[in-house]
C-alpha positions as CSV (number, residue, x, y, z in Angstrom):
1,M,161.2,79.4,138.5
2,P,165.0,80.3,137.5
3,N,166.0,79.7,133.9
4,T,168.6,77.0,134.1
5,F,169.3,76.9,130.3
6,T,172.7,78.5,130.0
7,K,175.3,79.0,127.3
8,R,177.5,76.7,129.3
9,A,175.2,73.9,129.0
10,W,176.3,73.5,125.4
11,G,179.2,76.0,124.7
12,A,182.0,73.4,125.4
13,G,180.4,70.8,122.8
14,L,180.1,73.6,120.0
15,A,183.8,74.7,120.7
16,L,184.9,70.9,120.1
17,L,182.7,70.7,117.0
18,L,184.0,73.9,115.5
19,A,187.7,72.9,116.2
20,M,187.6,69.9,114.3
21,P,189.4,69.6,110.9
22,G,187.5,69.4,107.8
23,A,186.2,71.6,104.9
24,A,183.7,74.2,105.5
25,V,181.2,72.8,103.1
26,A,180.0,69.3,103.0
27,D,181.8,67.1,100.5
28,Q,180.1,64.4,98.4
29,E,180.3,61.7,100.8
30,P,177.0,59.7,101.4
31,P,174.9,60.6,104.6
32,L,176.0,59.0,107.6
33,N,173.9,55.8,108.5
34,V,172.9,56.7,112.1
35,L,170.9,54.5,114.4
36,A,169.1,55.9,117.3
37,T,167.7,53.4,120.0
38,V,164.6,55.9,120.9
39,G,162.8,58.9,119.0
40,M,164.0,61.3,121.5
41,V,167.5,60.9,120.4
42,A,166.8,60.2,117.0
43,D,164.8,63.6,116.8
44,V,167.6,65.4,117.9
45,A,169.9,63.8,115.7
46,R,167.8,64.5,112.6
47,T,167.2,68.1,113.3
48,I,170.9,68.9,113.7
49,A,172.2,66.4,110.9
50,G,170.4,67.9,107.8
51,D,171.5,66.1,104.8
52,C,174.8,64.8,106.4
53,A,173.0,61.7,108.2
54,E,170.2,59.3,107.4
55,V,169.0,58.7,111.2
56,T,166.4,55.7,112.0
57,T,164.9,54.8,115.1
58,L,165.0,51.4,116.6
59,I,162.3,51.4,119.2
60,G,159.1,53.1,117.8
61,P,156.3,54.9,119.4
62,G,154.3,53.1,122.1
63,T,157.2,50.8,122.9
64,D,158.7,50.8,126.4
65,P,162.5,51.0,126.1
66,H,163.0,49.2,129.2
67,Y,161.4,46.1,128.0
68,F,162.8,46.3,124.3
69,S,164.9,43.1,123.4
70,A,166.4,43.2,119.8
71,T,165.2,40.8,117.0
72,P,167.3,39.4,114.3
73,R,166.2,42.2,112.3
74,D,166.8,44.7,114.9
75,V,170.5,43.2,115.2
76,A,171.1,43.5,111.4
77,A,169.7,47.1,111.5
78,I,172.3,47.8,114.2
79,A,175.2,45.8,112.3
80,E,174.7,48.2,109.1
81,A,174.9,51.5,111.2
82,E,177.8,53.8,111.1
83,L,177.0,55.6,114.4
84,I,175.0,54.0,117.2
85,L,173.2,56.6,119.8
86,Y,171.5,55.5,122.8
87,V,170.4,57.1,126.2
88,D,172.0,54.7,128.9
89,R,171.9,51.2,130.1
90,A,169.5,52.3,132.7
91,L,166.9,53.0,130.1
92,E,167.6,50.3,127.2
93,E,168.3,47.6,129.9
94,R,167.7,44.6,127.5
95,L,169.5,46.3,124.9
96,A,172.7,46.9,126.6
97,E,174.7,43.7,125.9
98,V,173.8,43.8,122.0
99,L,175.1,47.3,121.9
100,D,178.1,46.2,123.8
101,R,178.9,43.6,121.1
102,F,179.0,46.3,118.2
103,R,180.7,49.1,120.3
104,T,184.2,47.7,119.2
105,R,183.4,47.8,115.5
106,T,181.1,50.8,115.5
107,P,181.1,54.2,117.1
108,T,178.3,53.8,119.9
109,L,177.5,56.7,122.1
110,G,175.6,56.8,125.1
111,V,174.5,60.3,125.1
112,L,173.4,60.8,128.7
113,R,176.6,60.2,130.4
114,A,178.5,61.9,127.3
115,A,176.7,65.1,127.6
116,T,176.1,65.4,131.5
117,S,178.4,64.6,134.5
118,V,177.2,61.8,136.7
119,D,177.1,64.0,139.9
120,S,174.4,66.4,138.1
121,L,172.1,63.4,137.3
122,L,169.2,62.4,139.3
123,E,169.3,59.3,141.6
124,D,166.8,56.3,141.3
125,P,165.3,56.6,144.8
126,D,164.6,52.8,144.7
127,A,168.2,51.9,143.9
128,P,170.7,54.0,145.3
129,G,173.8,54.7,143.1
130,E,171.6,54.0,140.1
131,I,170.9,57.0,137.8
132,D,167.5,58.1,136.5
133,P,167.8,58.1,132.7
134,H,164.7,60.2,131.8
135,L,166.8,63.3,131.2
136,W,164.4,64.4,128.1
137,M,162.0,65.6,130.5
138,S,164.1,68.5,131.4
139,V,164.5,70.4,128.1
140,S,167.6,72.5,129.7
141,R,169.4,69.3,130.4
142,W,168.4,67.5,127.4
143,A,169.6,70.2,125.0
144,R,172.8,69.2,126.2
145,I,173.1,66.0,123.9
146,A,172.8,68.1,120.7
147,P,176.4,69.4,120.4
148,V,177.4,66.1,121.6
149,I,175.7,64.3,118.6
150,A,176.7,67.0,116.2
151,H,180.6,66.3,117.5
152,A,179.9,62.5,116.7
153,I,178.5,63.2,113.4
154,A,181.2,65.6,112.5
155,D,184.0,63.1,113.6
156,Q,183.0,60.9,110.6
157,R,181.7,63.8,108.1
158,P,184.0,66.5,108.9
159,G,182.8,68.2,105.8
160,C,179.6,68.8,107.5
161,T,181.2,70.8,110.5
162,A,180.1,74.2,109.5
163,G,176.5,73.1,108.9
164,L,176.2,71.0,111.9
165,E,177.4,74.1,114.0
166,T,174.7,76.3,112.4
167,R,171.9,73.9,112.6
168,T,172.8,73.2,116.6
169,R,173.0,76.7,117.4
170,A,169.5,77.2,115.8
171,Y,168.0,74.1,117.5
172,M,169.5,75.3,120.8
173,D,167.5,78.6,120.5
174,Q,164.4,76.7,119.9
175,L,164.7,74.4,123.0
176,E,165.9,77.5,125.2
177,A,162.3,79.0,124.0
178,L,160.6,75.8,124.9
179,H,162.2,75.5,128.3
180,D,160.7,79.0,129.2
181,W,157.6,78.5,127.7
182,V,157.3,75.0,129.7
183,A,158.4,76.9,133.0
184,A,155.8,79.6,132.6
185,A,153.0,76.9,132.0
186,I,153.7,74.9,135.1
187,A,154.1,78.2,137.2
188,S,150.5,79.2,136.1
189,I,149.3,75.9,138.1
190,P,148.0,76.6,141.7
191,E,150.8,75.6,144.1
192,E,148.9,73.2,145.9
193,S,147.8,71.2,142.7
194,R,151.5,71.1,141.3
195,V,151.7,67.4,142.1
196,L,152.2,64.9,139.5
197,V,151.0,61.4,139.5
198,T,151.9,59.0,136.8
199,A,152.3,55.3,136.0
200,H,156.1,55.1,136.6
201,D,158.7,57.4,137.7
202,A,159.6,59.0,134.4
203,F,159.1,62.6,135.6
204,Y,161.4,63.6,138.4
205,Y,163.5,65.6,136.1
206,F,160.5,67.5,134.8
207,A,159.3,68.2,138.4
208,D,162.8,69.2,139.1
209,S,163.2,71.7,136.4
210,Y,159.8,73.1,136.5
211,G,158.6,73.5,140.0
212,I,156.5,70.5,140.4
213,E,156.4,70.1,144.2
214,A,156.1,66.3,144.5
215,S,155.9,63.7,141.7
216,E,154.6,60.1,142.6
217,A,154.4,57.0,140.6
218,I,153.0,53.4,141.0
219,E,156.0,51.7,139.5
220,G,159.6,52.6,139.8
221,I,161.9,54.4,137.4
222,S,162.4,50.8,135.6
223,T,159.2,49.2,134.4
224,A,160.8,45.9,134.7
225,S,158.8,44.6,137.6
226,E,155.1,44.8,137.8
227,A,153.1,47.0,140.4
228,S,151.5,45.4,143.3
229,I,148.3,45.9,145.1
230,G,150.4,47.5,147.7
231,D,151.9,49.8,145.5
232,I,148.5,51.0,144.1
233,R,147.1,51.5,147.8
234,A,150.2,53.6,149.0
235,V,149.9,56.0,146.1
236,A,146.1,56.1,146.6
237,E,146.8,57.4,150.2
238,F,149.1,59.9,148.7
239,V,146.5,61.1,146.3
240,I,143.7,61.4,149.1
241,A,146.3,63.2,151.4
242,R,147.2,65.8,148.8
243,G,143.8,66.0,147.2
244,V,145.4,65.6,143.9
245,P,142.8,66.5,141.2
246,A,144.1,64.3,138.4
247,V,146.4,61.5,137.5
248,F,148.2,60.4,134.3
249,V,148.3,57.4,132.2
250,E,151.3,57.2,129.8
251,T,151.3,55.9,126.3
252,T,154.0,53.1,126.6
253,I,152.5,51.5,130.0
254,N,149.2,49.6,130.2
255,P,146.6,51.9,131.9
256,R,145.4,49.3,134.2
257,T,147.2,50.5,136.9
258,I,146.3,54.1,137.0
259,E,142.6,52.9,136.2
260,A,143.2,50.7,139.5
261,L,144.4,53.9,141.5
262,V,141.4,55.7,140.2
263,A,139.1,53.2,141.6
264,E,140.8,52.7,144.9
265,V,140.8,56.6,145.3
266,Q,137.1,56.6,144.5
267,G,136.1,53.7,146.5
268,Q,137.2,55.8,149.4
269,G,134.9,58.5,148.7
270,H,137.4,61.0,147.2
271,D,137.4,62.6,143.4
272,V,140.2,62.2,141.1
273,V,140.4,61.8,137.5
274,I,142.5,60.7,134.8
275,G,143.8,63.9,133.3
276,G,145.0,62.4,130.0
277,A,148.0,60.4,128.5
278,L,151.6,61.6,128.8
279,F,154.5,60.7,126.4
280,S,157.0,59.3,129.0
281,D,159.7,56.8,127.1
282,A,158.4,57.1,123.7
283,M,157.4,60.1,121.8
284,G,154.2,60.1,119.4
285,D,153.4,58.4,115.8
286,V,155.8,59.5,113.3
287,G,154.2,62.2,111.0
288,T,152.5,63.9,114.2
289,P,153.6,66.9,115.9
290,E,154.0,64.6,118.9
291,G,156.5,62.5,117.1
292,T,159.2,65.2,117.4
293,Y,160.8,66.0,120.7
294,I,159.3,69.8,120.8
295,G,155.9,68.4,120.0
296,M,156.3,65.6,122.6
297,I,157.0,68.1,125.5
298,R,154.7,70.5,124.3
299,A,151.6,67.8,124.4
300,N,152.9,66.7,128.0
301,T,152.9,70.3,129.2
302,I,149.6,71.2,127.7
303,T,148.0,67.9,129.3
304,I,149.7,68.5,132.8
305,T,148.6,72.2,133.0
306,R,145.1,72.1,131.8
307,A,144.3,69.0,134.2
308,L,146.0,70.6,137.1
309,G,144.2,73.9,136.8
310,G,146.8,76.1,135.0
311,T,146.6,78.3,132.0
312,L,148.9,78.0,129.0
313,P,151.3,81.0,128.1
314,D,151.6,82.1,124.4
315,W,153.3,79.8,122.1
316,P,156.9,81.7,121.8
317,D,158.0,83.4,118.6
318,A,161.1,81.4,118.4
319,L,159.0,78.3,117.7
320,R,156.7,79.7,115.2
321,G,158.4,78.3,112.5
322,W,158.0,74.6,114.1
323,A,154.2,75.5,114.5
324,D,153.7,76.5,111.0
325,E,155.7,73.4,109.9
326,W,153.0,71.2,111.6
327,A,150.2,73.8,111.0
328,I,149.4,74.2,114.5
329,V,147.3,77.5,115.3
330,D,147.1,78.9,118.7
């Protein structure tokens, strides 16, 4: 699998950051109050911001951002933010109108479109013309949001520019190593078994970036509508035809659709098991490795690789510090 992680993916963003006026050392300004809708964005912002920002997450672990509606308390938190970061209207569907109301008074950044040209994004196969927002499933593509976020923070805290640039470069190196590790892990799965069946279509970018031959799901990219019996039967036919050994539940979606899929396949005399739970639209619990973006991708890769018959490569040296921080021993 070719490595699509190139310096061009983020060099332009860093050039903008470095060109900004401001002191080389952070001044005594208080940390910027940053609110990110989902953990995948918040973790990137928190990692590169250092002491220059306080980053909070609006939508917590186990919560589906497609379904999320803001409470009065959520709206109050949004109102207090000095910078609002979200993925895209295609993800935070029910939150979009609230974000639009604050856009005129608070810098509000949709990181997906800010970091990636629309023509390089994948399209929702069930809704032509609509994009797939699950960009974080491709590490090389998701890495592009780091310099974009750094620039947005530096715009309001110019004294932090040098530190933001240093931390962004370090984080990009980590993500490059993570991307290569995921690619090597998936490549170890027997070619005929590189088929990913999940609860909803959140893994097209993962499949596209890492050589998964096919990605099927019971529900579409949006989880706004419930799966039908026909949807389950159609995916069951796919699982049987391809001899898929394992299917996966997701932490933000009720497992009953996958359980019904397994029952349907087994009822027709074929073997399939639930290979584990994947983090799709939310990361793991705060204070756990899976509560970080690197840990989320690591956990998904381990679950998929083992369930589909692959072997895990050694954890990269560039991520040894991350592993030590979380007391992870290979």
